[in-house]
C-alpha positions as CSV (number, residue, x, y, z in Angstrom):
1,M,-91.7,-36.5,-8.5
2,K,-93.0,-34.1,-11.0
3,N,-96.4,-34.1,-9.3
4,K,-94.9,-33.7,-5.8
5,K,-95.7,-30.3,-4.4
6,Y,-94.9,-28.6,-1.1
7,I,-97.2,-26.5,1.1
8,L,-95.9,-23.7,3.3
9,F,-98.1,-22.1,5.8
10,V,-97.4,-18.5,6.8
11,E,-99.2,-17.2,9.9
12,N,-99.6,-13.6,10.9
13,D,-101.8,-11.9,13.5
14,S,-105.0,-11.9,11.4
15,D,-105.0,-15.1,9.4
16,M,-102.9,-17.9,7.9
17,K,-101.8,-18.1,4.3
18,E,-101.1,-21.2,2.4
19,I,-98.3,-21.1,-0.2
20,R,-98.0,-24.0,-2.6
21,F,-94.8,-24.7,-4.6
22,D,-92.9,-27.6,-6.2
23,W,-89.1,-28.5,-6.5
24,R,-88.6,-26.1,-9.4
25,H,-89.2,-23.3,-7.0
26,F,-86.4,-24.6,-4.8
27,V,-84.0,-24.8,-7.7
28,G,-84.8,-21.2,-8.7
29,I,-84.4,-19.9,-5.2
30,F,-81.1,-21.8,-4.7
31,T,-79.8,-20.5,-8.1
32,I,-80.6,-16.9,-7.1
33,I,-78.9,-17.3,-3.7
34,L,-75.9,-18.9,-5.4
35,V,-75.6,-16.1,-7.9
36,L,-75.9,-13.5,-5.1
37,F,-73.3,-15.3,-3.0
38,S,-70.9,-15.5,-6.0
39,I,-71.3,-11.8,-6.7
40,S,-70.6,-11.0,-3.0
41,V,-67.5,-13.3,-2.9
42,F,-66.2,-11.8,-6.2
43,G,-66.7,-8.3,-4.9
44,L,-65.0,-9.1,-1.6
45,S,-62.1,-10.8,-3.5
46,K,-61.7,-7.8,-5.8
47,M,-61.8,-5.4,-2.8
48,F,-59.2,-7.5,-0.9
49,S,-57.0,-7.8,-4.0
50,K,-57.1,-4.0,-4.5
51,Y,-56.2,-3.5,-0.8
52,Y,-53.4,-6.1,-1.0
53,Y,-52.0,-4.4,-4.2
54,Q,-52.1,-1.0,-2.5
55,E,-50.2,-2.4,0.5
56,K,-47.6,-4.1,-1.7
57,L,-47.3,-0.9,-3.8
58,A,-46.7,1.2,-0.7
59,E,-44.2,-1.3,0.6
60,T,-42.4,-1.2,-2.8
61,Y,-42.3,2.6,-2.7
62,K,-40.8,2.5,0.8
63,K,-38.2,0.0,-0.3
64,N,-37.5,2.1,-3.4
65,E,-36.9,5.2,-1.2
66,S,-34.6,3.1,1.1
67,L,-32.7,1.8,-1.9
68,E,-32.2,5.3,-3.4
69,L,-31.0,6.5,0.0
70,S,-28.5,3.6,0.2
71,I,-27.3,4.3,-3.4
72,N,-26.7,8.0,-2.4
73,L,-24.8,7.0,0.7
74,I,-22.7,4.5,-1.3
75,Q,-22.0,7.1,-3.9
76,E,-20.7,9.6,-1.2
77,K,-18.5,6.8,0.3
78,V,-17.1,6.1,-3.2
79,Y,-16.2,9.8,-3.7
80,E,-14.5,9.9,-0.2
81,L,-12.5,6.8,-1.1
82,K,-11.5,8.3,-4.4
83,E,-10.2,11.4,-2.6
84,K,-8.2,9.2,-0.3
85,I,-6.7,7.3,-3.2
86,N,-5.8,10.6,-4.9
87,T,-4.0,11.6,-1.6
88,V,-2.0,8.3,-1.6
89,I,-1.1,8.8,-5.3
90,E,0.2,12.4,-4.5
91,K,2.2,11.1,-1.6
92,D,3.7,8.4,-3.8
93,K,4.8,11.1,-6.3
94,A,6.2,13.3,-3.4
95,I,8.3,10.4,-2.0
96,R,9.7,9.7,-5.5
97,L,10.4,13.4,-6.0
98,Y,12.2,13.9,-2.7
99,S,14.1,10.6,-3.1
100,N,15.2,11.5,-6.6
101,L,13.5,8.3,-7.9
102,P,11.8,7.8,-11.3
103,E,8.1,8.5,-11.6
104,H,5.6,5.6,-11.4
105,D,4.8,5.1,-15.1
106,I,2.1,2.4,-15.0
107,N,-1.0,3.2,-17.1
108,V,-4.0,2.3,-14.9
109,D,-6.2,2.0,-18.0
110,E,-4.2,-1.1,-19.1
111,L,-4.8,-2.9,-15.8
112,G,-7.5,-5.5,-15.6
113,T,-10.2,-5.5,-12.9
114,G,-12.8,-7.9,-11.7
115,G,-16.3,-7.3,-10.3
116,R,-19.9,-7.1,-11.5
117,V,-21.1,-4.6,-14.0
118,V,-24.4,-2.8,-13.7
119,N,-27.4,-4.9,-14.7
120,K,-28.6,-3.6,-18.1
121,L,-32.2,-4.6,-17.5
122,Y,-32.2,-2.5,-14.3
123,I,-30.7,0.4,-16.3
124,E,-33.6,0.3,-18.7
125,A,-36.1,0.0,-15.9
126,D,-35.0,3.0,-13.9
127,S,-32.7,5.5,-15.7
128,K,-32.3,7.8,-12.7
129,K,-30.9,5.2,-10.5
130,S,-29.0,3.6,-13.4
131,I,-27.0,6.8,-13.9
132,K,-25.9,6.8,-10.2
133,L,-25.1,3.1,-10.4
134,I,-23.1,3.5,-13.6
135,D,-21.2,6.3,-11.9
136,I,-20.5,4.2,-8.8
137,N,-19.5,1.2,-11.0
138,D,-17.1,3.4,-13.1
139,N,-15.6,5.0,-10.0
140,L,-15.1,1.6,-8.2
141,T,-13.5,0.2,-11.4
142,R,-11.1,3.2,-11.6
143,I,-10.3,3.0,-7.8
144,S,-9.7,-0.8,-8.1
145,K,-7.2,-0.1,-10.9
146,E,-5.5,2.7,-9.1
147,I,-5.1,0.5,-6.0
148,Q,-3.5,-2.2,-8.1
149,S,-1.2,0.5,-9.6
150,E,-0.2,1.8,-6.2
151,L,0.5,-1.7,-4.9
152,I,2.9,-2.2,-7.8
153,S,4.4,1.2,-7.2
154,Y,5.1,0.5,-3.6
155,E,6.6,-2.8,-4.3
156,N,8.8,-1.1,-6.9
157,L,9.6,1.7,-4.4
158,K,10.5,-0.7,-1.7
159,E,13.0,-2.5,-3.9
160,I,14.5,0.7,-5.1
161,L,14.9,2.1,-1.5
162,K,16.2,-1.3,-0.3
163,D,18.8,-1.2,-3.0
164,K,19.6,2.4,-2.2
165,K,19.9,1.6,1.5
166,T,22.2,-1.3,0.7
167,K,24.3,1.0,-1.4
168,L,24.3,3.8,1.2
169,D,25.4,1.3,3.9
170,A,28.3,0.3,1.6
171,T,29.3,3.9,1.0
172,P,32.0,5.2,3.4
173,T,30.3,8.2,5.1
174,I,31.9,8.8,8.5
175,V,35.3,9.8,9.9
176,P,37.2,6.6,11.0
177,L,38.1,8.2,14.4
178,K,35.9,9.6,17.1
179,D,38.6,10.7,19.6
180,K,40.5,14.0,19.2
181,F,42.7,14.2,16.1
182,Y,44.0,16.6,13.5
183,I,44.7,16.2,9.8
184,S,48.5,16.1,9.4
185,S,48.4,15.6,5.7
186,G,45.5,15.9,3.2
187,Y,44.7,14.1,-0.1
188,G,46.6,15.1,-3.2
189,R,50.1,16.3,-4.1
190,R,52.5,16.9,-1.1
191,R,56.1,16.9,-0.2
192,D,57.2,13.4,0.9
193,P,58.4,13.6,4.5
194,F,61.2,11.1,3.8
195,T,62.5,12.1,0.3
196,N,61.3,15.8,0.3
197,Q,60.1,15.2,-3.2
198,M,56.6,16.2,-4.5
199,T,54.4,13.1,-4.7
200,K,50.8,12.2,-4.7
201,H,49.2,11.3,-1.3
202,N,46.3,8.8,-1.9
203,G,44.6,9.4,1.4
204,I,44.3,11.5,4.5
205,D,46.5,11.2,7.6
206,F,44.8,11.6,11.0
207,A,47.3,12.4,13.7
208,T,46.3,11.2,17.2
209,K,47.7,9.3,20.1
210,S,48.7,5.6,19.6
211,G,46.1,3.1,20.6
212,T,43.1,5.2,19.5
213,P,40.3,3.0,18.1
214,I,39.8,3.0,14.3
215,Y,36.3,2.4,13.0
216,A,35.0,0.9,9.7
217,T,33.4,3.7,7.7
218,A,30.9,1.4,5.9
219,N,29.5,-2.1,5.9
220,G,31.7,-4.7,4.1
221,K,34.0,-7.7,4.1
222,V,37.6,-7.6,5.3
223,Q,39.7,-8.2,2.2
224,Y,42.9,-8.5,4.2
225,A,44.4,-7.7,7.6
226,K,48.2,-7.9,7.5
227,Y,51.5,-6.1,7.4
228,V,51.9,-4.3,4.0
229,G,55.3,-2.7,3.5
230,G,55.3,1.1,4.0
231,Y,51.6,0.9,5.2
232,G,52.6,-1.2,8.2
233,Y,49.8,-3.1,9.8
234,T,46.9,-2.5,7.4
235,V,43.2,-3.5,7.1
236,R,41.5,-3.3,3.7
237,I,37.7,-3.6,3.6
238,N,35.7,-4.3,0.4
239,H,32.3,-2.6,0.7
240,G,30.8,-3.6,-2.7
241,F,29.5,-1.2,-5.4
242,G,33.2,-0.6,-6.3
243,Y,34.1,0.9,-2.9
244,S,37.0,-0.2,-0.7
245,T,38.8,1.5,2.3
246,I,42.3,1.2,3.6
247,Y,43.4,1.8,7.2
248,G,47.3,1.9,7.6
249,H,50.1,2.3,10.2
250,M,48.0,0.5,12.9
251,S,49.6,-0.6,16.1
252,K,47.2,-3.5,16.4
253,M,44.6,-5.1,14.0
254,K,41.3,-6.3,15.4
255,A,39.5,-7.2,12.2
256,K,40.3,-10.6,10.5
257,R,40.4,-11.6,6.9
258,N,37.0,-12.4,5.4
259,Q,35.2,-11.0,8.5
260,M,32.0,-9.1,7.9
261,V,31.9,-5.7,9.5
262,E,29.4,-2.9,9.8
263,R,29.8,0.8,9.9
264,G,31.1,1.8,13.3
265,D,32.8,-1.5,14.2
266,I,36.4,-1.3,15.5
267,V,38.9,-2.7,13.0
268,G,42.2,-1.8,14.7
269,Y,44.1,0.9,16.7
270,V,46.2,3.8,15.7
271,G,50.0,3.2,15.6
272,N,53.3,4.1,14.0
273,T,54.1,1.0,11.9
274,G,55.5,1.0,8.4
275,R,56.8,4.2,6.8
276,S,55.6,6.7,9.4
277,T,57.0,9.7,11.2
278,G,54.6,9.4,14.2
279,P,51.4,7.8,15.4
280,H,48.6,8.4,12.9
281,L,46.0,6.7,10.7
282,H,46.5,6.7,7.0
283,Y,43.0,6.4,5.5
284,E,42.1,5.8,1.9
285,I,38.9,5.4,-0.1
286,R,39.1,3.7,-3.5
287,K,36.4,3.6,-6.1
288,D,36.9,0.9,-8.7
289,N,40.4,0.6,-7.2
290,K,41.2,4.2,-7.9
291,A,42.1,6.5,-5.0
292,T,39.6,9.3,-4.4
293,N,39.5,12.1,-1.9
294,P,38.1,10.9,1.4
295,S,36.9,14.4,2.3
296,N,34.2,14.1,-0.3
297,F,32.7,11.1,1.6
298,M,33.0,12.2,5.2
299,W,29.3,13.4,5.5
300,I,29.0,12.5,9.2
301,M,31.9,13.8,11.2
302,K,31.2,11.7,14.3
303,K,30.8,8.0,14.8
304,L,27.1,6.8,14.3
């Protein structure tokens, strides 16, 4: 093998040359070719890697710009949402003020909130964006607490108004007649038409024609409907909250004992029964069973 040699003939236009070489020449040439090939591949690889890196970097910059734009848009939306929440809070205060209700006294800082906080690693990596993200996070946390507070406030407000409505429905607020009438005797001291002595009159007498419908002046439950001495045929309604009303001298009673009535329901008809000098309605309002002036409660002068 060591003595084996190879002959290569090279011919040109003028003559032919003989080149002699052995296997070591092959190894050397192959090594050179391999080295040159490796260098070429490495160079191409490096060039490709640089190109790929530049492409990725450009893509990252593009995504970064898009992310920053998105953060700015989110920040604007958060500010808009904060303004709307502030408007809701102001309206809540206005409703309470106009309704003479107590102010909402919940401290939003004491309310808990869920959600994800800003990533600390990201904050350290990009301080400019982190400032915006921290601002967004803080605003969203505050808004979340304020929404919780307003939900509690509205539930509280609903219960208060519901209770007020129930109380208002139970408060006598209308005149018990809608047909033509005149007040023949007011509330307070007067001369008794039978004895001619000065006595206290616990209600108002509405003079009108017999048979005129009489209306309940508030929601309630009929305590009794019967003939009561000088009052004649009488209906008494318990409205709750300490209020009750009495309708006397009826010609006929429509309401029944323990019946539930609403403001505006007919409870009977004007008459002249009992201790009476002519057809009229004797109307009383009692608060905690003490007679009070009905004129102070007749806010609506016509039937609802």
